[in-house]
C-alpha positions as CSV (number, residue, x, y, z in Angstrom):
1,M,-23.6,-5.0,-4.6
2,K,-20.5,-6.9,-3.4
3,I,-17.4,-7.1,-5.4
4,K,-18.0,-10.6,-6.9
5,K,-21.3,-9.4,-8.2
6,L,-19.7,-6.3,-9.5
7,F,-17.2,-8.4,-11.5
8,S,-20.1,-10.4,-12.9
9,S,-21.9,-7.2,-14.0
10,I,-18.7,-5.9,-15.7
11,L,-18.1,-9.1,-17.5
12,L,-21.6,-9.0,-18.9
13,L,-21.4,-5.4,-19.9
14,G,-17.9,-5.6,-21.3
15,M,-15.0,-3.7,-19.8
16,S,-14.1,-0.4,-21.3
17,A,-11.8,2.5,-20.4
18,C,-14.7,4.9,-20.3
19,M,-15.1,6.8,-17.1
20,V,-15.9,10.3,-15.8
21,V,-12.6,12.0,-14.9
22,G,-11.9,15.6,-13.8
23,C,-8.4,15.5,-12.5
24,T,-7.6,19.2,-12.2
25,S,-10.8,21.0,-12.9
26,D,-11.8,23.8,-10.5
27,D,-15.5,23.2,-11.2
28,S,-17.3,23.1,-7.9
29,S,-20.6,21.7,-9.0
30,S,-20.6,18.8,-6.5
31,S,-24.4,19.3,-6.2
32,D,-25.0,18.5,-9.9
33,A,-27.6,15.9,-10.1
34,G,-26.3,12.4,-10.7
35,V,-22.6,13.1,-9.8
36,I,-20.6,11.8,-6.9
37,K,-17.1,13.3,-6.6
38,I,-14.2,11.3,-5.2
39,G,-10.7,12.7,-4.9
40,S,-7.2,11.3,-4.6
41,S,-3.6,12.6,-4.1
42,F,-0.8,10.3,-5.1
43,D,2.9,10.6,-5.9
44,L,2.8,10.8,-9.7
45,T,6.2,12.5,-10.3
46,G,8.3,12.3,-7.1
47,A,10.5,9.7,-5.4
48,C,7.7,7.2,-5.0
49,A,6.0,7.5,-8.4
50,L,6.5,3.8,-8.8
51,F,3.8,3.6,-6.1
52,G,1.6,6.5,-7.0
53,I,1.0,5.8,-10.7
54,P,-0.3,2.3,-10.4
55,S,-2.3,3.4,-7.3
56,S,-4.1,6.2,-9.2
57,N,-4.6,3.8,-12.2
58,A,-6.3,1.2,-9.9
59,V,-8.7,3.8,-8.5
60,K,-9.6,4.8,-12.0
61,L,-10.3,1.2,-12.9
62,A,-12.6,0.6,-9.9
63,I,-14.5,3.8,-10.6
64,S,-14.9,2.9,-14.3
65,Q,-16.3,-0.5,-13.3
66,Y,-19.0,1.0,-11.1
67,N,-19.9,3.6,-13.8
68,E,-20.0,0.9,-16.5
69,A,-22.3,-1.1,-14.2
70,G,-24.7,1.8,-14.1
71,G,-23.4,4.0,-11.3
72,I,-24.4,3.9,-7.6
73,L,-27.1,5.3,-5.4
74,G,-29.8,5.3,-8.0
75,G,-27.6,5.5,-11.0
76,Q,-25.3,8.4,-10.1
77,M,-22.0,8.5,-11.9
78,I,-18.7,8.8,-10.0
79,E,-16.3,11.6,-11.0
80,Y,-12.6,11.1,-10.1
81,Y,-10.4,14.1,-9.2
82,L,-6.6,13.4,-9.0
83,E,-3.8,15.6,-7.7
84,D,0.0,14.9,-7.7
85,N,1.7,15.3,-4.3
86,N,5.2,14.8,-5.5
87,S,6.1,12.9,-2.3
88,N,6.1,16.3,-0.6
89,Q,4.1,17.1,2.5
90,V,3.4,20.7,1.4
91,D,2.2,19.6,-2.0
92,A,0.1,17.0,-0.3
93,A,-1.6,19.5,1.9
94,N,-2.3,21.8,-1.0
95,A,-3.6,19.0,-3.1
96,F,-6.2,17.9,-0.5
97,K,-7.3,21.5,0.1
98,K,-7.8,22.0,-3.6
99,L,-9.8,18.8,-3.9
100,Y,-12.0,19.6,-0.9
101,D,-12.4,23.3,-1.3
102,N,-12.6,23.7,-5.0
103,N,-13.8,20.3,-6.3
104,N,-16.1,19.6,-3.4
105,I,-15.2,15.9,-3.1
106,V,-17.3,13.7,-0.8
107,A,-14.6,11.1,-0.1
108,F,-10.8,10.8,-0.4
109,I,-8.5,8.0,-1.3
110,G,-4.8,8.5,-0.5
111,A,-2.0,9.1,-0.1
112,D,0.4,6.3,-1.0
113,I,3.2,6.8,1.7
114,S,3.0,7.6,5.4
115,G,4.5,11.1,5.4
116,T,2.1,12.7,2.9
117,T,-0.9,10.7,4.2
118,E,-0.3,11.9,7.8
119,T,-0.3,15.5,6.6
120,I,-3.5,15.1,4.7
121,A,-5.2,13.2,7.6
122,N,-4.4,16.0,10.0
123,I,-6.3,18.4,7.6
124,A,-9.1,16.0,6.8
125,K,-9.9,15.1,10.4
126,D,-12.0,18.3,11.1
127,S,-14.2,17.9,8.1
128,G,-15.2,14.3,8.9
129,I,-14.8,13.4,5.2
130,P,-14.4,9.6,4.7
131,M,-10.7,9.0,4.0
132,I,-8.9,5.8,3.2
133,T,-5.2,5.4,2.5
134,P,-4.3,2.3,0.4
135,S,-0.7,1.9,1.6
136,A,0.4,4.2,4.4
137,T,1.4,1.8,7.1
138,K,2.5,4.2,10.0
139,M,0.6,3.0,13.0
140,S,-0.6,6.4,14.3
141,I,-2.3,7.6,11.1
142,T,-5.7,6.1,11.8
143,S,-5.6,7.3,15.4
144,I,-5.8,10.9,14.1
145,A,-9.5,10.8,13.7
146,D,-12.4,8.3,13.4
147,N,-12.9,9.1,9.7
148,I,-9.4,7.9,8.7
149,F,-9.1,4.3,7.5
150,R,-6.4,2.2,5.7
151,A,-6.4,-0.8,3.3
152,C,-2.9,-2.0,4.3
153,Y,-1.7,-3.6,7.4
154,I,0.3,-1.6,9.9
155,D,4.1,-1.5,10.5
156,P,4.1,-3.6,13.7
157,T,2.3,-6.4,11.8
158,Q,5.0,-6.5,9.3
159,G,7.7,-6.6,11.9
160,D,5.9,-9.4,13.8
161,V,5.4,-11.5,10.7
162,L,9.1,-11.0,9.6
163,A,10.2,-12.2,13.0
164,V,8.0,-15.3,13.0
165,F,8.9,-16.2,9.4
166,A,12.6,-15.8,10.1
167,T,12.4,-18.0,13.1
168,E,10.0,-20.7,12.1
169,E,10.6,-20.9,8.3
170,L,14.2,-19.9,7.9
171,N,15.4,-21.2,11.3
172,A,17.2,-18.0,11.9
173,T,18.6,-17.4,15.4
174,T,20.7,-14.3,14.7
175,A,19.8,-11.1,12.8
176,A,21.2,-7.7,11.9
177,V,18.7,-4.8,11.5
178,M,19.4,-1.8,9.2
179,I,17.2,1.2,10.0
180,N,16.5,4.4,8.1
181,S,16.5,6.7,11.2
182,E,14.7,9.4,9.3
183,S,11.8,7.2,8.4
184,D,9.0,6.5,10.8
185,Y,8.1,3.6,8.6
186,S,11.5,2.0,8.8
187,V,11.8,2.6,12.5
188,G,8.3,1.2,13.2
189,V,8.8,-2.1,11.3
190,A,12.3,-2.5,12.8
191,E,11.2,-2.0,16.4
192,A,8.4,-4.5,16.0
193,F,10.8,-7.0,14.4
194,I,13.4,-6.7,17.2
195,E,10.9,-7.1,20.0
196,S,9.2,-10.1,18.3
197,F,12.4,-11.8,17.2
198,E,14.0,-11.5,20.7
199,S,10.8,-12.8,22.3
200,L,11.0,-15.9,20.1
201,G,14.6,-16.5,21.3
202,G,16.5,-14.8,18.5
203,N,19.5,-12.5,19.0
204,V,19.8,-9.2,17.2
205,L,23.6,-8.9,16.9
206,V,23.8,-5.4,15.5
207,Q,21.6,-2.5,14.6
208,V,22.8,0.0,11.9
209,N,21.2,3.4,11.5
210,Y,21.5,5.3,8.2
211,T,19.7,8.3,6.7
212,G,17.8,8.8,3.5
213,S,20.7,10.7,1.9
214,D,23.3,7.9,2.4
215,V,24.5,6.3,-0.8
216,D,27.8,4.7,0.3
217,F,26.9,1.9,2.7
218,K,30.1,-0.1,2.9
219,S,31.4,1.5,6.1
220,L,27.9,1.0,7.6
221,L,27.9,-2.6,6.5
222,A,31.2,-3.4,8.1
223,P,29.8,-4.3,11.6
224,V,27.2,-6.5,9.8
225,N,30.0,-8.3,8.0
226,N,31.8,-8.8,11.2
227,V,29.0,-10.8,12.9
228,S,27.6,-12.8,9.9
229,P,24.0,-12.9,10.9
230,D,21.5,-15.4,9.5
231,V,19.3,-12.7,8.2
232,I,19.5,-9.0,7.6
233,I,16.3,-7.0,8.0
234,I,16.0,-3.8,6.0
235,P,12.6,-2.2,6.3
236,D,12.8,0.6,3.7
237,Y,11.8,1.4,0.1
238,Y,13.0,-0.3,-3.0
239,E,15.5,2.3,-4.2
240,T,17.4,2.0,-1.0
241,I,17.4,-1.8,-1.1
242,A,18.8,-1.7,-4.6
243,N,21.6,0.4,-3.3
244,I,22.5,-1.5,-0.1
245,A,22.3,-5.1,-1.4
246,P,25.0,-4.9,-4.1
247,Q,27.4,-3.2,-1.7
248,A,26.8,-5.9,0.9
249,R,27.5,-8.7,-1.6
250,Q,30.7,-6.9,-2.7
251,L,31.8,-7.1,0.9
252,G,31.2,-10.8,0.9
253,I,28.1,-10.7,3.1
254,E,26.0,-13.9,2.4
255,S,23.2,-13.4,4.9
256,I,19.6,-13.6,3.7
257,F,18.0,-10.2,3.1
258,M,14.4,-9.7,4.4
259,G,12.2,-6.7,4.1
260,S,8.8,-5.0,4.3
261,D,6.3,-3.9,1.7
262,G,8.4,-1.0,0.7
263,W,10.5,-3.5,-1.2
264,D,7.8,-3.9,-3.8
265,G,9.4,-2.8,-7.1
266,V,12.9,-3.7,-6.1
267,T,13.2,-6.3,-8.9
268,T,12.6,-3.5,-11.3
269,V,15.1,-1.0,-10.0
270,A,17.7,-3.7,-9.3
271,A,17.3,-5.3,-12.7
272,N,21.0,-4.6,-13.6
273,N,22.2,-6.4,-10.5
274,P,19.6,-9.1,-9.7
275,E,22.0,-11.5,-8.1
276,S,22.4,-9.1,-5.1
277,I,18.8,-9.7,-4.0
278,E,18.4,-13.2,-5.2
279,G,16.8,-15.4,-2.5
280,S,15.6,-12.5,-0.5
281,Y,12.2,-12.4,1.2
282,Y,9.8,-9.6,1.8
283,I,6.3,-9.0,3.0
284,N,3.7,-7.8,0.5
285,H,-0.1,-7.3,0.3
286,Y,-0.7,-9.7,-2.5
287,S,1.0,-11.5,-5.4
288,N,0.1,-11.5,-9.0
289,E,0.8,-15.3,-8.9
290,D,-2.2,-15.8,-6.7
291,E,-4.5,-18.0,-8.8
292,S,-7.8,-16.9,-7.2
293,D,-10.4,-15.5,-9.5
294,I,-10.6,-12.1,-7.9
295,V,-6.8,-11.5,-8.3
296,Q,-6.6,-12.8,-11.8
297,N,-9.7,-10.7,-12.8
298,F,-8.1,-7.6,-11.4
299,I,-4.9,-8.2,-13.3
300,T,-6.8,-8.8,-16.5
301,D,-9.0,-5.8,-16.1
302,Y,-6.1,-3.5,-15.2
303,T,-4.1,-4.8,-18.2
304,D,-7.0,-4.3,-20.5
305,M,-7.4,-0.7,-19.4
306,F,-3.8,0.4,-19.1
307,G,-1.9,-1.8,-21.5
308,E,0.3,-3.5,-18.9
309,A,-0.1,-5.5,-15.8
310,P,0.0,-3.8,-12.4
311,S,3.6,-3.2,-11.5
312,N,3.2,-3.7,-7.8
313,A,0.9,-4.4,-4.9
314,L,0.1,-0.7,-4.4
315,A,-2.3,-1.0,-7.3
316,A,-4.2,-3.9,-5.6
317,L,-4.4,-1.9,-2.4
318,A,-5.7,1.2,-4.1
319,Y,-8.3,-0.9,-5.9
320,D,-9.4,-2.4,-2.7
321,A,-9.5,1.0,-1.0
322,A,-11.8,2.3,-3.7
323,I,-14.0,-0.7,-3.5
324,I,-14.3,-0.3,0.3
325,L,-15.2,3.3,0.0
326,I,-17.8,2.9,-2.8
327,E,-19.4,-0.2,-1.2
328,S,-19.7,1.7,2.0
329,M,-21.6,4.5,0.2
330,I,-23.9,1.8,-1.2
331,E,-24.4,0.3,2.2
332,A,-25.1,3.7,3.7
333,G,-27.4,4.6,0.9
334,T,-25.9,8.1,0.9
335,T,-22.7,10.1,0.7
336,D,-23.3,11.7,4.1
337,F,-19.9,11.7,5.8
338,D,-21.0,10.2,9.1
339,A,-23.1,7.5,7.5
340,V,-20.3,6.4,5.1
341,V,-17.8,6.3,8.0
342,E,-20.1,4.1,10.0
343,A,-20.6,1.8,7.1
344,M,-16.8,1.6,6.5
345,Q,-16.3,0.6,10.2
346,N,-18.7,-2.4,9.8
347,I,-18.0,-3.5,6.2
348,T,-16.4,-6.8,5.1
349,I,-15.3,-7.2,1.5
350,E,-13.6,-9.9,-0.5
351,G,-10.8,-7.8,-1.9
352,V,-7.9,-8.4,-4.2
353,T,-5.6,-8.3,-1.2
354,G,-7.8,-10.6,0.9
355,T,-10.9,-10.6,3.0
356,I,-10.9,-7.2,4.6
357,S,-12.7,-6.0,7.7
358,F,-11.6,-3.3,10.2
359,D,-10.7,-3.4,13.9
360,E,-11.7,-0.7,16.3
361,N,-8.8,1.5,15.2
362,R,-9.9,1.3,11.5
363,N,-6.9,-0.9,10.6
364,P,-7.6,-4.0,8.4
365,E,-7.4,-7.6,9.5
366,K,-6.4,-9.7,6.6
367,S,-3.8,-12.1,5.2
368,V,-0.1,-11.4,4.4
369,S,1.9,-12.6,1.4
370,I,5.5,-13.6,1.7
371,I,7.4,-12.9,-1.6
372,K,10.7,-14.7,-2.5
373,I,12.9,-13.3,-5.2
374,V,13.8,-16.2,-7.6
375,D,15.7,-15.7,-10.8
376,G,15.3,-11.9,-10.4
377,Q,11.5,-12.2,-10.2
378,D,9.0,-11.9,-7.4
379,T,7.4,-15.2,-6.6
380,L,4.6,-16.1,-4.1
381,Y,6.3,-18.2,-1.4
382,Q,3.5,-18.3,1.3
383,K,0.3,-16.7,2.4
384,L,-0.6,-16.5,6.1
385,N,-3.1,-14.7,8.3
386,P,-1.5,-13.2,11.4
387,Y,-4.9,-12.7,12.9
388,D,-5.8,-16.5,13.0
């Protein structure tokens, strides 16, 4: 059944928090009649827990809805096994091995960031298990194997969209780019932006490299201050942005900040200094201000189950990832790895983050949301489809 029909079934049945969960059990009874085991590994306690917790919650929500609707494949219930990876590649590898070897999962959803996802994908490739990451944007991840998919757009898409938006919407002709040289994610988005921006006639006046351990950015910001660019592009995660932006404003830099999906959550961590990011723009996968039924139903159901609205777009991506995976099992009529992977390659769903189908590299083609920070809050500025 498609997602809209699923929502109808859930509304008729009445939403509840009841679901089958076995997060850390070593039980290996995957052959038990009537049980389908799906596993995940997200960052629940590490540097990106703001991503991992809502992601795992959203997968639980999706699974609970299918179970409440009577299960799948002839009424089989779905069990969900969850392991913390602590934003650590060693922990991520161990988490997947435990889920696959001990819990005998038949599909995997995760991880939430590119480094841990890449580690898991390199282990999962030989098994052929269907794997979908909600939010790892590094371009090379899905090229690891034919069984690796993602629900989010890739880094080059973000860089391209930022360049077009800066040029056409903000009339920017000059830019500075700040790059976390230790992050493939940051480098990938930055490189795509620079290439696209310059092809559109823009001029990148300065590039500044920093590392993940940097906390004092004033000296690094000096060359940016000297050239006064129209926009400053910082493709990195929310905690870094909340550190850089106030220091830039203290130096008198008035340029417009722009960023990638890693900014999601910045209004929370920068709540004590909201003026530093006021008027900034960043790319995201959806907005909770989207008035479409599917978005508002998701927000309502998530809030009912967890007592608060989803804190960022990672929840929506994880929800869509779960829907893609489960709908593919339904389409295949089995949990056989090869059959599910083939169904995933050919599926189209109406997801919370847009209409999703996959290209030949198992990357989604879908819309992009532009978020503007206004009065310290994320607001939906524009939705566009870079594939039109």
